[in-house]
C-alpha positions in Angstrom: 101.8 115.9 74.6 103.6 117.0 71.4 102.1 116.6 68.2 105.5 117.1 66.1 106.3 113.1 65.7 104.5 112.4 62.3 106.5 115.3 61.2 109.7 114.2 62.2 109.0 110.4 61.4 107.9 112.0 58.0 110.9 113.9 57.7 113.1 111.0 58.3 111.4 108.4 56.2 111.6 110.7 53.0 115.1 112.0 53.1 117.2 109.6 55.6 115.6 106.1 55.4 114.9 106.1 51.5 116.6 106.3 48.3 120.0 107.2 47.7 121.0 107.7 51.4 120.2 104.0 52.1 121.7 103.0 48.7 125.0 104.7 50.1 124.8 103.0 53.7 124.3 99.5 52.1 127.1 99.7 49.7 129.7 100.9 52.5 128.3 98.0 54.4 129.2 95.6 51.5 132.7 97.0 51.1 133.5 97.4 54.7 132.6 93.6 55.5 134.0 92.2 51.9 136.9 93.9 51.1 138.1 96.2 54.1 137.5 93.5 57.2 137.9 90.6 54.8 135.6 87.8 53.7 137.1 85.0 55.4 137.7 86.7 58.7 134.0 87.6 58.8 133.1 84.2 57.9 135.2 82.7 60.5 133.2 84.9 62.9 129.9 84.0 61.5 130.9 80.1 62.2 132.0 81.0 65.5 128.8 82.5 66.5 126.8 79.7 64.5 129.3 76.9 66.1 129.0 74.9 62.7 131.3 74.7 59.9 129.4 75.8 57.0 132.3 76.3 54.3 130.6 77.3 50.9 132.4 79.3 48.5 128.8 80.4 47.1 128.0 82.6 50.3 131.6 84.1 50.1 131.3 84.9 46.4 127.8 86.6 47.2 129.0 89.0 49.9 131.9 90.0 47.7 130.7 90.4 44.1 126.8 89.3 43.7 125.4 91.2 46.8 127.3 94.9 45.7 126.3 93.8 42.1 122.9 93.3 42.7 122.2 96.2 44.6 124.0 98.4 42.0 121.6 96.9 39.4 118.2 97.1 41.4 118.6 101.0 41.8 
């Protein structure tokens, strides 16, 4: 078989799966969910999937402000 698997893995691990690339993708997900799609609409869909009503302002605050802020500080 081919012996290049570890080289491809290391290439992806070093350049595509870590560092600024992963930070950028995570930041885009925070922005897309909380600001573009809407935290309230997303929360309603989560409740529909869980079949529970867990209305807490802390979770929506974390999605919109604490999550993106913590990811920017940790980098």
